[in-house]
Every structure is written in C-alpha cells, then in structure tokens.
N, C-alpha and C positions, 0 to 999 in steps of 0.2 A: 533383789532388784527384779522388777517386772520387765521382761525383754520384748513382749509383743508390741507391735507398732502398726500404725496405718500410714502408708506412704503412697501418694498419688498425684498425678498432674491434675490441676484444677483450672478452671477458667474464671475470669472476672472482667468487669468493664473498667477500662482506663479512661484517659483523657479523650474527649469527644466520643465517648461510647465505644472506643476501640476494644476489641476482644483481645485480651492478654492471657498468656498461660503463666502459671506458677506451679511450683512443686511444694506440696505440704506434707510434712511428716510429723507424727506425734505418737506418744505412747498410748496404748489402749487402756491402761489402768485408769482408776479414778483420779481426776485432777485435784486441784488446779495445777497448771504447769506454767513455768516462766516461758516467755516467748523470745525467739531469736529470729532476726531477719538475716538471711545469708545473701551476700552480694557476690555475684559470680566474677571471675577474673576476666581480663581483657578479651581473650578469644571468644568468650561468650558462654552462654548457658549450655552446659554439657554434662556428661555422666559424672565427672569429678565433683561438680557442684551438687548434683543430686545425692551423691555418696556422702558428702559432708553434711547435707541436710538430714539424711537418715542417721548418720552417726550422732548428731545432736539429739535426735529423738530417742535413740538408744540410751543416751545418758540422761533422759528425763525432761527434755525440753520440747515444746511445740515449736517447730522450725519451718520457715517459709522462705522460698527463693523465687523471685519473679524474673521473668525473661526480659532483661533490659533492652535487648536488641530485637524485640518482637517485630518492629517495622522492617528490619533488614533481613530477617531470617535467622537461622541457627548455623553453627559450624557445619552440621550435616548438609545444610542447603547451600553451602559455599560462602557464607559470610566470612569476611576477614577484614582486618584493619587495612591490608593492602588495597582491597576493593574500595574502602572508604577514601584512602589517600589518593587513589587513582582518579576519583571523581571530583577532587578539589580543583578550584580555579586558581590560577597563578596568584600568589600573595595571600590566599585564604589560609587560615590557621585551623588546626584541629586541637581540641583539648579534652581533658577528662576531669571529672570531679570524683573525689573519693579517696 
C-alpha cells in the first residue's frame, strides 16, 4: 500500500460566487481513485472532519469535505447551534437535512 498523500485546504466558488473552503485529501500514487464526500457533524467543520478526510485518503480514496457553515464561521470563530437558536424569532423552526 502506498501511504503518501496530499492534504490541503482549498478554495472554490459557491452560490452567488461566495468563496468557500474545503479540505481535499488524496493518495499521491497513480490513480484513478474512487471519490468520497465527507459531511461534517453538527458543530461544524473541525479537526475531526479533516482527520476523517485524511484517513479515507490513507485507505486509497480521494476525499473532500466542504465547510457547510462558511457563512456563519467555524467552531474556532465561535459558531454554535446555540448562537443560531438564539437568533430565531418566536415560532420560527430550525431544521437539518442529512
């Protein structure tokens, strides 16, 4: 098994040209590789998500995780579901898909 990999934060354009970050990890050996999209857990895009992305690359996949909360910030910047709940109007609901 070839264990070398490339893992880095990359930028791409999202809806309305928004700059979004993603984390890409892939083996360095000759491909082709199957691809996996990693969806982060509720608190947000964090080191655990990046670790999982690297682990998939270690096992031979090209893996990518995008920052789903890019408009609200990251856990390091103070993003939390409590912050989102506190900004709700009375009667407004919050939901998730996934």
